[in-house]
mmCIF file of the C-alpha atoms, coordinates in Angstrom:
data_MODEL
# 
_entry.id   MODEL 
# 
loop_
_atom_site.group_PDB 
_atom_site.id 
_atom_site.type_symbol 
_atom_site.label_atom_id 
_atom_site.label_alt_id 
_atom_site.label_comp_id 
_atom_site.label_asym_id 
_atom_site.label_entity_id 
_atom_site.label_seq_id 
_atom_site.pdbx_PDB_ins_code 
_atom_site.Cartn_x 
_atom_site.Cartn_y 
_atom_site.Cartn_z 
_atom_site.occupancy 
_atom_site.B_iso_or_equiv 
_atom_site.pdbx_formal_charge 
_atom_site.auth_seq_id 
_atom_site.auth_comp_id 
_atom_site.auth_asym_id 
_atom_site.auth_atom_id 
_atom_site.pdbx_PDB_model_num 
ATOM 1   C CA . MET A 1 1   ? 67.436 156.797 -139.480 1.00 0.00 ? 1   MET A CA 1 
ATOM 2   C CA . THR A 1 2   ? 64.022 155.445 -140.438 1.00 0.00 ? 2   THR A CA 1 
ATOM 3   C CA . THR A 1 3   ? 60.729 156.920 -139.319 1.00 0.00 ? 3   THR A CA 1 
ATOM 4   C CA . LEU A 1 4   ? 60.167 153.975 -136.991 1.00 0.00 ? 4   LEU A CA 1 
ATOM 5   C CA . ALA A 1 5   ? 63.643 154.334 -135.516 1.00 0.00 ? 5   ALA A CA 1 
ATOM 6   C CA . THR A 1 6   ? 62.952 158.029 -134.965 1.00 0.00 ? 6   THR A CA 1 
ATOM 7   C CA . ALA A 1 7   ? 59.614 157.304 -133.284 1.00 0.00 ? 7   ALA A CA 1 
ATOM 8   C CA . ARG A 1 8   ? 61.257 154.782 -130.977 1.00 0.00 ? 8   ARG A CA 1 
ATOM 9   C CA . MET A 1 9   ? 64.115 157.138 -130.180 1.00 0.00 ? 9   MET A CA 1 
ATOM 10  C CA . LEU A 1 10  ? 61.686 159.961 -129.401 1.00 0.00 ? 10  LEU A CA 1 
ATOM 11  C CA . THR A 1 11  ? 59.654 157.888 -126.935 1.00 0.00 ? 11  THR A CA 1 
ATOM 12  C CA . ARG A 1 12  ? 62.851 156.912 -125.128 1.00 0.00 ? 12  ARG A CA 1 
ATOM 13  C CA . TYR A 1 13  ? 64.162 160.470 -125.194 1.00 0.00 ? 13  TYR A CA 1 
ATOM 14  C CA . ASN A 1 14  ? 60.894 161.743 -123.720 1.00 0.00 ? 14  ASN A CA 1 
ATOM 15  C CA . ALA A 1 15  ? 60.981 159.156 -120.922 1.00 0.00 ? 15  ALA A CA 1 
ATOM 16  C CA . TRP A 1 16  ? 64.646 159.956 -120.203 1.00 0.00 ? 16  TRP A CA 1 
ATOM 17  C CA . ALA A 1 17  ? 63.989 163.717 -120.109 1.00 0.00 ? 17  ALA A CA 1 
ATOM 18  C CA . ASN A 1 18  ? 61.023 163.169 -117.791 1.00 0.00 ? 18  ASN A CA 1 
ATOM 19  C CA . LYS A 1 19  ? 63.240 161.161 -115.442 1.00 0.00 ? 19  LYS A CA 1 
ATOM 20  C CA . VAL A 1 20  ? 65.928 163.848 -115.459 1.00 0.00 ? 20  VAL A CA 1 
ATOM 21  C CA . MET A 1 21  ? 63.327 166.514 -114.654 1.00 0.00 ? 21  MET A CA 1 
ATOM 22  C CA . PHE A 1 22  ? 61.507 164.531 -111.971 1.00 0.00 ? 22  PHE A CA 1 
ATOM 23  C CA . ASP A 1 23  ? 64.835 163.651 -110.322 1.00 0.00 ? 23  ASP A CA 1 
ATOM 24  C CA . ALA A 1 24  ? 65.870 167.310 -110.318 1.00 0.00 ? 24  ALA A CA 1 
ATOM 25  C CA . VAL A 1 25  ? 62.532 168.533 -108.971 1.00 0.00 ? 25  VAL A CA 1 
ATOM 26  C CA . GLY A 1 26  ? 62.636 165.835 -106.285 1.00 0.00 ? 26  GLY A CA 1 
ATOM 27  C CA . ALA A 1 27  ? 66.104 166.948 -105.200 1.00 0.00 ? 27  ALA A CA 1 
ATOM 28  C CA . LEU A 1 28  ? 65.020 170.546 -104.537 1.00 0.00 ? 28  LEU A CA 1 
ATOM 29  C CA . PRO A 1 29  ? 64.715 171.794 -100.947 1.00 0.00 ? 29  PRO A CA 1 
ATOM 30  C CA . GLU A 1 30  ? 61.463 170.879 -99.183  1.00 0.00 ? 30  GLU A CA 1 
ATOM 31  C CA . GLY A 1 31  ? 58.467 172.826 -100.471 1.00 0.00 ? 31  GLY A CA 1 
ATOM 32  C CA . GLU A 1 32  ? 60.127 174.330 -103.562 1.00 0.00 ? 32  GLU A CA 1 
ATOM 33  C CA . ALA A 1 33  ? 58.417 171.978 -106.039 1.00 0.00 ? 33  ALA A CA 1 
ATOM 34  C CA . THR A 1 34  ? 54.963 173.064 -104.886 1.00 0.00 ? 34  THR A CA 1 
ATOM 35  C CA . ARG A 1 35  ? 55.725 176.692 -104.024 1.00 0.00 ? 35  ARG A CA 1 
ATOM 36  C CA . GLU A 1 36  ? 53.365 179.057 -105.820 1.00 0.00 ? 36  GLU A CA 1 
ATOM 37  C CA . ARG A 1 37  ? 55.200 180.766 -108.681 1.00 0.00 ? 37  ARG A CA 1 
ATOM 38  C CA . LYS A 1 38  ? 54.423 183.139 -111.522 1.00 0.00 ? 38  LYS A CA 1 
ATOM 39  C CA . SER A 1 39  ? 53.592 180.504 -114.086 1.00 0.00 ? 39  SER A CA 1 
ATOM 40  C CA . LEU A 1 40  ? 50.631 179.205 -116.014 1.00 0.00 ? 40  LEU A CA 1 
ATOM 41  C CA . PHE A 1 41  ? 50.341 176.089 -113.852 1.00 0.00 ? 41  PHE A CA 1 
ATOM 42  C CA . ARG A 1 42  ? 51.109 177.614 -110.408 1.00 0.00 ? 42  ARG A CA 1 
ATOM 43  C CA . ASN A 1 43  ? 54.059 175.388 -109.511 1.00 0.00 ? 43  ASN A CA 1 
ATOM 44  C CA . MET A 1 44  ? 56.488 172.764 -110.774 1.00 0.00 ? 44  MET A CA 1 
ATOM 45  C CA . VAL A 1 45  ? 54.449 169.700 -109.830 1.00 0.00 ? 45  VAL A CA 1 
ATOM 46  C CA . HIS A 1 46  ? 51.227 171.068 -111.299 1.00 0.00 ? 46  HIS A CA 1 
ATOM 47  C CA . THR A 1 47  ? 53.099 171.776 -114.544 1.00 0.00 ? 47  THR A CA 1 
ATOM 48  C CA . LEU A 1 48  ? 54.426 168.204 -114.632 1.00 0.00 ? 48  LEU A CA 1 
ATOM 49  C CA . ASN A 1 49  ? 50.877 167.027 -113.895 1.00 0.00 ? 49  ASN A CA 1 
ATOM 50  C CA . HIS A 1 50  ? 49.680 168.934 -116.977 1.00 0.00 ? 50  HIS A CA 1 
ATOM 51  C CA . ASN A 1 51  ? 52.200 167.000 -119.085 1.00 0.00 ? 51  ASN A CA 1 
ATOM 52  C CA . TYR A 1 52  ? 50.943 163.743 -117.578 1.00 0.00 ? 52  TYR A CA 1 
ATOM 53  C CA . VAL A 1 53  ? 47.294 164.593 -118.317 1.00 0.00 ? 53  VAL A CA 1 
ATOM 54  C CA . ILE A 1 54  ? 48.107 165.506 -121.913 1.00 0.00 ? 54  ILE A CA 1 
ATOM 55  C CA . ASP A 1 55  ? 50.072 162.251 -122.324 1.00 0.00 ? 55  ASP A CA 1 
ATOM 56  C CA . LEU A 1 56  ? 46.966 160.354 -121.158 1.00 0.00 ? 56  LEU A CA 1 
ATOM 57  C CA . ILE A 1 57  ? 44.672 162.287 -123.482 1.00 0.00 ? 57  ILE A CA 1 
ATOM 58  C CA . TRP A 1 58  ? 46.818 161.513 -126.543 1.00 0.00 ? 58  TRP A CA 1 
ATOM 59  C CA . GLN A 1 59  ? 47.273 157.912 -125.420 1.00 0.00 ? 59  GLN A CA 1 
ATOM 60  C CA . ALA A 1 60  ? 43.480 157.581 -125.466 1.00 0.00 ? 60  ALA A CA 1 
ATOM 61  C CA . HIS A 1 61  ? 43.314 159.137 -128.932 1.00 0.00 ? 61  HIS A CA 1 
ATOM 62  C CA . LEU A 1 62  ? 45.927 156.656 -130.187 1.00 0.00 ? 62  LEU A CA 1 
ATOM 63  C CA . GLU A 1 63  ? 43.923 153.800 -128.663 1.00 0.00 ? 63  GLU A CA 1 
ATOM 64  C CA . GLY A 1 64  ? 40.657 155.104 -130.135 1.00 0.00 ? 64  GLY A CA 1 
ATOM 65  C CA . ARG A 1 65  ? 38.896 155.525 -126.800 1.00 0.00 ? 65  ARG A CA 1 
ATOM 66  C CA . GLU A 1 66  ? 37.507 158.289 -124.625 1.00 0.00 ? 66  GLU A CA 1 
ATOM 67  C CA . HIS A 1 67  ? 39.943 159.820 -122.155 1.00 0.00 ? 67  HIS A CA 1 
ATOM 68  C CA . GLY A 1 68  ? 37.452 161.204 -119.647 1.00 0.00 ? 68  GLY A CA 1 
ATOM 69  C CA . PHE A 1 69  ? 39.169 164.566 -119.132 1.00 0.00 ? 69  PHE A CA 1 
ATOM 70  C CA . GLU A 1 70  ? 37.218 167.817 -119.344 1.00 0.00 ? 70  GLU A CA 1 
ATOM 71  C CA . ALA A 1 71  ? 40.300 170.045 -119.055 1.00 0.00 ? 71  ALA A CA 1 
ATOM 72  C CA . ARG A 1 72  ? 44.002 169.955 -119.921 1.00 0.00 ? 72  ARG A CA 1 
ATOM 73  C CA . ASN A 1 73  ? 44.935 169.615 -116.264 1.00 0.00 ? 73  ASN A CA 1 
ATOM 74  C CA . THR A 1 74  ? 43.320 168.549 -113.026 1.00 0.00 ? 74  THR A CA 1 
ATOM 75  C CA . LYS A 1 75  ? 42.361 171.104 -110.390 1.00 0.00 ? 75  LYS A CA 1 
ATOM 76  C CA . GLU A 1 76  ? 44.901 169.665 -107.971 1.00 0.00 ? 76  GLU A CA 1 
ATOM 77  C CA . HIS A 1 77  ? 47.965 167.508 -108.507 1.00 0.00 ? 77  HIS A CA 1 
ATOM 78  C CA . PRO A 1 78  ? 49.120 164.370 -106.716 1.00 0.00 ? 78  PRO A CA 1 
ATOM 79  C CA . PRO A 1 79  ? 52.297 164.362 -104.615 1.00 0.00 ? 79  PRO A CA 1 
ATOM 80  C CA . LEU A 1 80  ? 55.470 164.355 -106.732 1.00 0.00 ? 80  LEU A CA 1 
ATOM 81  C CA . ALA A 1 81  ? 56.391 160.724 -105.960 1.00 0.00 ? 81  ALA A CA 1 
ATOM 82  C CA . GLU A 1 82  ? 52.919 159.499 -106.915 1.00 0.00 ? 82  GLU A CA 1 
ATOM 83  C CA . LEU A 1 83  ? 52.936 161.578 -110.095 1.00 0.00 ? 83  LEU A CA 1 
ATOM 84  C CA . TRP A 1 84  ? 56.379 160.199 -111.009 1.00 0.00 ? 84  TRP A CA 1 
ATOM 85  C CA . ARG A 1 85  ? 55.150 156.614 -110.629 1.00 0.00 ? 85  ARG A CA 1 
ATOM 86  C CA . ALA A 1 86  ? 52.175 157.371 -112.883 1.00 0.00 ? 86  ALA A CA 1 
ATOM 87  C CA . GLN A 1 87  ? 54.361 159.206 -115.421 1.00 0.00 ? 87  GLN A CA 1 
ATOM 88  C CA . GLN A 1 88  ? 56.665 156.191 -115.672 1.00 0.00 ? 88  GLN A CA 1 
ATOM 89  C CA . VAL A 1 89  ? 53.694 153.994 -116.528 1.00 0.00 ? 89  VAL A CA 1 
ATOM 90  C CA . VAL A 1 90  ? 52.541 156.232 -119.387 1.00 0.00 ? 90  VAL A CA 1 
ATOM 91  C CA . ASP A 1 91  ? 56.140 156.742 -120.584 1.00 0.00 ? 91  ASP A CA 1 
ATOM 92  C CA . GLY A 1 92  ? 56.506 152.951 -120.665 1.00 0.00 ? 92  GLY A CA 1 
ATOM 93  C CA . TRP A 1 93  ? 53.271 152.682 -122.621 1.00 0.00 ? 93  TRP A CA 1 
ATOM 94  C CA . TYR A 1 94  ? 54.574 155.093 -125.297 1.00 0.00 ? 94  TYR A CA 1 
ATOM 95  C CA . ILE A 1 95  ? 57.838 153.132 -125.555 1.00 0.00 ? 95  ILE A CA 1 
ATOM 96  C CA . ASP A 1 96  ? 55.995 149.812 -125.886 1.00 0.00 ? 96  ASP A CA 1 
ATOM 97  C CA . TRP A 1 97  ? 53.565 151.392 -128.357 1.00 0.00 ? 97  TRP A CA 1 
ATOM 98  C CA . SER A 1 98  ? 56.407 152.685 -130.542 1.00 0.00 ? 98  SER A CA 1 
ATOM 99  C CA . ASP A 1 99  ? 58.149 149.304 -130.408 1.00 0.00 ? 99  ASP A CA 1 
ATOM 100 C CA . ALA A 1 100 ? 54.995 147.623 -131.740 1.00 0.00 ? 100 ALA A CA 1 
ATOM 101 C CA . LEU A 1 101 ? 54.424 150.150 -134.558 1.00 0.00 ? 101 LEU A CA 1 
ATOM 102 C CA . THR A 1 102 ? 54.807 149.459 -138.239 1.00 0.00 ? 102 THR A CA 1 
ATOM 103 C CA . GLU A 1 103 ? 55.616 152.096 -140.845 1.00 0.00 ? 103 GLU A CA 1 
ATOM 104 C CA . ASP A 1 104 ? 52.033 151.860 -142.113 1.00 0.00 ? 104 ASP A CA 1 
ATOM 105 C CA . ALA A 1 105 ? 50.598 152.343 -138.615 1.00 0.00 ? 105 ALA A CA 1 
ATOM 106 C CA . LEU A 1 106 ? 52.827 155.376 -138.043 1.00 0.00 ? 106 LEU A CA 1 
ATOM 107 C CA . THR A 1 107 ? 51.273 157.119 -141.057 1.00 0.00 ? 107 THR A CA 1 
ATOM 108 C CA . GLU A 1 108 ? 47.697 156.061 -140.263 1.00 0.00 ? 108 GLU A CA 1 
ATOM 109 C CA . ALA A 1 109 ? 45.278 158.945 -139.631 1.00 0.00 ? 109 ALA A CA 1 
ATOM 110 C CA . VAL A 1 110 ? 43.634 159.169 -136.218 1.00 0.00 ? 110 VAL A CA 1 
ATOM 111 C CA . ARG A 1 111 ? 40.449 161.167 -135.714 1.00 0.00 ? 111 ARG A CA 1 
ATOM 112 C CA . PHE A 1 112 ? 39.861 162.728 -132.303 1.00 0.00 ? 112 PHE A CA 1 
ATOM 113 C CA . THR A 1 113 ? 38.085 165.534 -130.505 1.00 0.00 ? 113 THR A CA 1 
ATOM 114 C CA . LEU A 1 114 ? 40.102 168.131 -128.629 1.00 0.00 ? 114 LEU A CA 1 
ATOM 115 C CA . ILE A 1 115 ? 39.174 169.150 -125.078 1.00 0.00 ? 115 ILE A CA 1 
ATOM 116 C CA . GLY A 1 116 ? 37.387 172.253 -126.398 1.00 0.00 ? 116 GLY A CA 1 
ATOM 117 C CA . GLY A 1 117 ? 35.215 170.101 -128.671 1.00 0.00 ? 117 GLY A CA 1 
ATOM 118 C CA . THR A 1 118 ? 37.021 170.782 -131.942 1.00 0.00 ? 118 THR A CA 1 
ATOM 119 C CA . PRO A 1 119 ? 37.431 167.691 -134.118 1.00 0.00 ? 119 PRO A CA 1 
ATOM 120 C CA . GLY A 1 120 ? 40.896 166.913 -135.428 1.00 0.00 ? 120 GLY A CA 1 
ATOM 121 C CA . VAL A 1 121 ? 42.880 164.409 -137.426 1.00 0.00 ? 121 VAL A CA 1 
ATOM 122 C CA . MET A 1 122 ? 46.599 163.676 -137.303 1.00 0.00 ? 122 MET A CA 1 
ATOM 123 C CA . THR A 1 123 ? 48.746 160.696 -138.183 1.00 0.00 ? 123 THR A CA 1 
ATOM 124 C CA . ARG A 1 124 ? 50.067 158.552 -135.351 1.00 0.00 ? 124 ARG A CA 1 
ATOM 125 C CA . GLY A 1 125 ? 53.531 159.909 -136.092 1.00 0.00 ? 125 GLY A CA 1 
ATOM 126 C CA . GLU A 1 126 ? 52.308 163.500 -135.908 1.00 0.00 ? 126 GLU A CA 1 
ATOM 127 C CA . ILE A 1 127 ? 50.624 162.745 -132.583 1.00 0.00 ? 127 ILE A CA 1 
ATOM 128 C CA . LEU A 1 128 ? 53.850 161.318 -131.212 1.00 0.00 ? 128 LEU A CA 1 
ATOM 129 C CA . LEU A 1 129 ? 55.808 164.341 -132.377 1.00 0.00 ? 129 LEU A CA 1 
ATOM 130 C CA . HIS A 1 130 ? 53.233 166.591 -130.713 1.00 0.00 ? 130 HIS A CA 1 
ATOM 131 C CA . VAL A 1 131 ? 53.403 164.652 -127.423 1.00 0.00 ? 131 VAL A CA 1 
ATOM 132 C CA . VAL A 1 132 ? 57.212 164.876 -127.308 1.00 0.00 ? 132 VAL A CA 1 
ATOM 133 C CA . ASN A 1 133 ? 57.220 168.533 -128.362 1.00 0.00 ? 133 ASN A CA 1 
ATOM 134 C CA . HIS A 1 134 ? 54.515 169.381 -125.834 1.00 0.00 ? 134 HIS A CA 1 
ATOM 135 C CA . THR A 1 135 ? 56.310 167.794 -122.893 1.00 0.00 ? 135 THR A CA 1 
ATOM 136 C CA . SER A 1 136 ? 59.598 169.412 -123.921 1.00 0.00 ? 136 SER A CA 1 
ATOM 137 C CA . TYR A 1 137 ? 57.881 172.787 -124.039 1.00 0.00 ? 137 TYR A CA 1 
ATOM 138 C CA . HIS A 1 138 ? 56.376 172.475 -120.561 1.00 0.00 ? 138 HIS A CA 1 
ATOM 139 C CA . ARG A 1 139 ? 59.501 170.935 -119.044 1.00 0.00 ? 139 ARG A CA 1 
ATOM 140 C CA . GLY A 1 140 ? 60.952 174.287 -120.104 1.00 0.00 ? 140 GLY A CA 1 
ATOM 141 C CA . PHE A 1 141 ? 58.371 176.007 -117.878 1.00 0.00 ? 141 PHE A CA 1 
ATOM 142 C CA . VAL A 1 142 ? 59.592 173.867 -114.971 1.00 0.00 ? 142 VAL A CA 1 
ATOM 143 C CA . GLY A 1 143 ? 63.204 174.641 -115.869 1.00 0.00 ? 143 GLY A CA 1 
ATOM 144 C CA . ASP A 1 144 ? 62.415 178.345 -115.739 1.00 0.00 ? 144 ASP A CA 1 
ATOM 145 C CA . MET A 1 145 ? 60.930 177.939 -112.269 1.00 0.00 ? 145 MET A CA 1 
ATOM 146 C CA . PHE A 1 146 ? 64.256 176.476 -111.093 1.00 0.00 ? 146 PHE A CA 1 
ATOM 147 C CA . PHE A 1 147 ? 65.758 179.936 -111.526 1.00 0.00 ? 147 PHE A CA 1 
ATOM 148 C CA . GLN A 1 148 ? 63.133 181.293 -109.127 1.00 0.00 ? 148 GLN A CA 1 
ATOM 149 C CA . VAL A 1 149 ? 64.335 178.912 -106.358 1.00 0.00 ? 149 VAL A CA 1 
ATOM 150 C CA . PRO A 1 150 ? 67.215 179.792 -107.228 1.00 0.00 ? 150 PRO A CA 1 
ATOM 151 C CA . ALA A 1 151 ? 68.671 176.545 -108.537 1.00 0.00 ? 151 ALA A CA 1 
ATOM 152 C CA . ARG A 1 152 ? 70.227 175.258 -111.731 1.00 0.00 ? 152 ARG A CA 1 
ATOM 153 C CA . ALA A 1 153 ? 67.730 173.659 -114.082 1.00 0.00 ? 153 ALA A CA 1 
ATOM 154 C CA . PRO A 1 154 ? 68.548 170.197 -115.418 1.00 0.00 ? 154 PRO A CA 1 
ATOM 155 C CA . THR A 1 155 ? 69.598 169.753 -119.029 1.00 0.00 ? 155 THR A CA 1 
ATOM 156 C CA . THR A 1 156 ? 67.088 167.665 -120.978 1.00 0.00 ? 156 THR A CA 1 
ATOM 157 C CA . ASP A 1 157 ? 68.223 168.462 -124.513 1.00 0.00 ? 157 ASP A CA 1 
ATOM 158 C CA . LEU A 1 158 ? 68.048 165.798 -127.212 1.00 0.00 ? 158 LEU A CA 1 
ATOM 159 C CA . PRO A 1 159 ? 71.820 165.933 -127.944 1.00 0.00 ? 159 PRO A CA 1 
ATOM 160 C CA . VAL A 1 160 ? 72.533 165.172 -124.275 1.00 0.00 ? 160 VAL A CA 1 
ATOM 161 C CA . TYR A 1 161 ? 70.207 162.177 -124.410 1.00 0.00 ? 161 TYR A CA 1 
ATOM 162 C CA . LEU A 1 162 ? 71.810 160.932 -127.639 1.00 0.00 ? 162 LEU A CA 1 
ATOM 163 C CA . ARG A 1 163 ? 75.293 161.305 -126.156 1.00 0.00 ? 163 ARG A CA 1 
ATOM 164 C CA . GLU A 1 164 ? 74.280 159.443 -123.003 1.00 0.00 ? 164 GLU A CA 1 
ATOM 165 C CA . ALA A 1 165 ? 72.375 156.794 -124.943 1.00 0.00 ? 165 ALA A CA 1 
ATOM 166 C CA . GLY A 1 166 ? 75.345 156.129 -127.208 1.00 0.00 ? 166 GLY A CA 1 
ATOM 167 C CA . GLY A 1 167 ? 73.170 154.035 -129.492 1.00 0.00 ? 167 GLY A CA 1 
ATOM 168 C CA . LYS A 1 168 ? 71.803 151.875 -126.678 1.00 0.00 ? 168 LYS A CA 1 
ATOM 169 C CA . LYS A 1 169 ? 68.422 151.864 -125.009 1.00 0.00 ? 169 LYS A CA 1 
ATOM 170 C CA . ILE A 1 170 ? 68.587 153.867 -121.802 1.00 0.00 ? 170 ILE A CA 1 
ATOM 171 C CA . PRO A 1 171 ? 66.547 152.355 -118.977 1.00 0.00 ? 171 PRO A CA 1 
ATOM 172 C CA . VAL A 1 172 ? 64.215 154.992 -117.600 1.00 0.00 ? 172 VAL A CA 1 
ATOM 173 C CA . LYS A 1 173 ? 62.535 153.314 -114.646 1.00 0.00 ? 173 LYS A CA 1 
ATOM 174 C CA . THR A 1 174 ? 63.971 153.774 -111.178 1.00 0.00 ? 174 THR A CA 1 
# 
């Protein structure tokens, strides 16, 4: 697998895993997705909103523009359905972005400023890996909250995606 192929696979995996998680959260009994829980981000939807905000922040860094966020999450979150529509848009952007990449662009350094004001530099490939790793990490927070419902958390592991993809592009939009 080439670096470009890996980048493209990772954007599709991330979009697929987001869909699996949003579908599972949406299928929970009324009120469970926004029920206050012992977690960093209060509830499932607010945690998914954090992922969305971070995706937008790194998208802006990749595009070389300001993102306009002063924190890593918003004070409140939109309703789940609205958040899912917005998440699909940014997931689609990452897929399209990876499809347009060249090997040289993937290794190009991007300078940015973190929310706390610290300057940073990473390659485009490193940023992508961070975005995918970050969302996987926080989807795990949501998965843990499923056990507090109690309900079975969805499986969003990479091997499951690869098995389901079977070498083809999996459509992620509903």
